N, C-alpha and C positions, 0 to 999 in steps of 0.2 A: 910432861910427856911420859906415857907408859909404853915400854917396849917389851914385847914377848916374842920368843921364837917357837913356832909350832913345827913339829915333824910328823908327817902323815905318810905311813907306808902303804903301798898298794901291791897286789900280786900281778904286776905288769912290768914291762921294761919302759925306760924313758922314751924310747922311740915309738912304742905302741901308744903311750899316753899323749904324745904330741897330737895324734888324731883324736884320741878319746876326749881330751880336754876341750877341743874346739866343738866337737859334737855335743858334749854334755852341756857346755855353756849355752849353746844355741837352743837346744831342746828344752832345757830348764827355763830359760828366759821366756820362751813361747808358752810353756806350761803355766807360768806364773802371771801371764799377762791377760788383760781383759779390756773392755771399753774404758778408755780414759786412764787406765792404770797399767803399769808394767815397765818393761825395759825398751826404751826407744834408742835405736842405733843411729847416731848422728854421722859418724865417720867410721870407715873401716878401709884402710889404705896402706900400701907398702911404705916402709920407712927405713932409712939408712942411718946408722949411728957410727961415728968414727971409731968407737971402741968395740962395740958389740956386733957391728956389721949389719947385714940386712935383717929386717924384721917387719912387724905389722903393728900399725897404730890404730887404736879404736877409741872412739869417744861415745859414751852412752849417757842417757838421762834415765835414771830409775825413778819413775813416778810412783809415789807411795801414799798419797793422802789418805785414801780410804782404808789402806792396809795397816796404818799405824795403830798401835794400841790406844785405848781411850785416853790414857793419861798423857800421851804424846800429842794426840789431836787437840787437846785442850790448850796447848801452848804453841802450836804450829799454824802457819797460814793454810788456807784451804788448798791452794796450789803449792804443792811441796814436791821437790825432787832432789835427788843426789846426782851430781855430775861426776862421772867416772872416766878418767883418761888412763889408758893402759898401753904399754909398749911391750911387745912380745918378741924377744930374741931367743927363743927356745934353744936350749934348756935354762935360759935365764929370763926372767920377766919382772916388770915393775908395774904396779898399779898405783897411780897417783904420783905426783911429784911436788912435794911441798903443799901447794894450795889446789892441786888438781882434783882430789876427791873430797868434795865439800857439800854440805847442805846448802840449798839455795838461799836460806835466810840466816845461817849461822857462820859468819865469817871467821870466827875464832875456833872452829872445829875442822879438823882435817885428819885423814888417815893416809899412811904411806906403807906400802907392802912390797917387799922384795922377795922373789921366789927363785930358788934354784932346785933343779931336779937331778938326782943321781941314782945310779943303779946300785943301791946298797940298802941296808936295813935301818938307816938313820943314825949310823955311828960316826959320821964325819963331824969332827969338832972344829969350831971356829971357821965354819964355811963362809960366813959373812965377815970378811975383813974390811971393815968400813969405818971411816971416821965419824959416821953418824951414831955409832954405838959408844955410849959413854959409860964405862964401868960394866959390871956384870948385869946380865939380863936373864930372866927366867926362861928355861927351856921346857916345853911341854910336849910329850908324846901323845898323839891322838890315835886311838885304835878304831878303825872304821867298823870293826865287827863287834866289839864289846863295850865301847864307850856309849853312854846314853845320849839320845837326841830328844828334842821336844816331842812329846807323844803325838801331837797333831800332825807332825811331818813323817811319822813312821808308816812305812809300807812293807808288808811282809815280803813282797816280791823283790824288794830292794835290800833285804836284810842279808848281809854277807855270811851270816851263820847258817843260812838255809839255801842261799843261791848257789847254783852250779851251772857253769858256762858250758853250753853244748859245743861251741866252736873251739874253745881252748882247753876244756876239761878241768878248768881251775875252779876251786870252791867245792863245797862250802868251807869257810874258814873256822878252824878250831882254836881252842885256847893255846897260846904260845905259837901261833902261826907265823909270826914275824921271824922266829928263830930257825924255822925249817922250810919255809916256802921258797920255791924257785919257779920263775924269776921273781925278783922283788925290787922295788924302787922306792924312793922317798922324796916327798915334796917338802923342802925346807922353806918355811915362810917366816920372814922377819917382819913383824907388824908393829908399827908405831902409831899410837893414837894420841892426839893432842886436842884438849879442850881448855882454852885459856879463859876460864871464868872463875874468879876467886870464890872459894867456898863450895864449888861443885866439881872442880877439876878431877880430883882423885876418884870420886864416886862415879862420875859419868864415864871416865876412861876405863874403869874396871867393868862397868856395865857393857860398854861397847865391845870390849874384848870377849866377854861372854857370848855376845851375839855373833861375833866373828868366828869364835870356836864352833858354834853350832852350824854356821854356814859352811865352814870347811869340812866338817864331818859329813853333812848331808851331800855336799857336792862330790866328795870323793867316793862315798858309798854309791851314789848314782852312776858315776863313771865306771865303776866295776860292774854294777848290776846291769848296765846297758851294753856291756862289752860285746855281746853277740849282735848288737845292732850296728856298731861302728867297726868292729874287727874286720880287717881286710880292705877297708876303704883307703884309697890313695889320698894324698894331700889335695889334689885337684878335685876329687869327689867330695871331700869334706868341706872344701871351700865353696863348692856349688851348693851343698846342703846348707851351709852357714848363710850364704847370700839369700837363698830362697826362704829360709826360716826367719831371718831378720826382716826381710821385706814383708812377709806375712804377719809378723809380730807388730811392725809399725802400723800396718793396715788394721789389725785387730784393735790396737790401742785407739785408733781413730785420729792419728796425727798425720798431717801432710808432710812428707819428707821426700827428698830426692832419691832416685834409685841408688842403692848401695853398690859400690864397686868393691869386690873382694878378689884380690889376686895375691900371688906370692912374691912377685918380683916387680920392682918399679923404681921410679925416681923418688928420692926423699922429698917430703913437703915441709919438713922442719927439722931442726936439730934438737934431739932430746933423748934421754935414756929412760927406758921403762919397759914392762911386760904385761901379760894378760892376767885377769883376775879369776877367782873362783866364782862359781855361779851365784847369782843374787838370790837371796831368800828373804821372804817377809820377816820383819822384825818381830820379836817376841811380844806377846800380849801381856806379859807379866811386868808390871812397873817396878822399878827399883824401889826399895823401901823408903828412900829419902824423897821420892816424888809422890807416892800415893800409898795408902794403907793396903795390905793384902786383901784380895777379893777371892771369893769362892765362885768358880764358874764351871759349868759342865764342859768336859772335853770329849771330843770324838774318840772312839776306840782306835780308829785307824783311818787313814786317808784312802781314797779310791785305789783299787788294786791295779788299774790299767791306765795308760796314758794315751791320749789322742791328740792329733794336731789337725783339726778340721780344716783350717785355712790352707794347709799344705796339701791335704787330700783334694780339696776343690781345685787348687791350682794344677795339681798333677792330672786331674780328670779333664781339665780344660785343654791341656796340652795333648 
C-alpha cells in the first residue's frame, strides 16, 4: 500500500467550498459523460454516523471503457467501471472504505481517501490521527495556479493565473499567493492506494497516485474558476442543481436508473463512515513505462473554452 497526503489550498472559505464542491462535482461529471460512458449516480441519500453525525452517502459507477488509454483497453474487459462509495460529513469526508472504490474486474485493487477541510494555508500537521497510517508518509503541496496539469485538460478560462472572479473580486493568483491571500482554505487528502499483485504493486500504485494528483488539481482549479456560477447558492439550491444534473447525466449515459433523491436531512440507511470525492477525470493516455513503450502522439493545444449542459437546458425549457 502506498500512502500520500495531498494539501491543496484555495482562495475560499471552507463554508463557501461546501457548496462549491457539490456544484463542481455535478457539473464536471455531466461534462465528462456521453452515451454509454460517464458517471452514473446509483444512490444519493442522507446518512447518519454515530461519530461524525449527519451526512450524505453517494454511490456512483464511473463507466470508462472507451476513455481508457490504449494500453489499458488491451487488458480490461469491454464493460469496465469503477464503483465509488462516498460519505460526506463536511468538513470531513471519506471516499471508499476498504473495498468500496474498486475496478469491476480487479478485486486486488482499491483506493481509500480521507479528506479534511480547514481555514488555513496547509500548515496543520498531523491532521490525520489514524491507526491506518503506519510510519511516515509523503506530504505533497499542490498549487492550483502553478503546478502543471495534462495539456489536454488545460482551459485558459480555468487558469487561476488569469481568472478573476466578478462576484468575489478574487484572482488572478500570483506567485506566492498562498502566503498573502485572504480568505484561504486547505483540502487535506490522505490517499491510500493498494494493488496486491506481486511484481506490479509498487509501479501501479505510483502510477495511480500520479493520476489522482492530476484529478485533484483539475477539480480544485475548476471549483475556483466556476466560483461566479455557484457563489451565493444555498445548500437547498445546490442540492436541486445536483439532483437535476445527476438525473440528466444518467439519461445522457443511456442507463435506466431510478429517480435520484437528494436531500440534506433524513434517516440513516446504513452505518458507515465516509465523505465526498473530487471530481472524476478521465485517466491519462500515457502508459507507464512498465506496461508499454512510449508513444509519440499529437496533443490538442487546449480544450474547448466554454462548457454547456444541453440536457439541463432542455429540461429547464420544458419546465
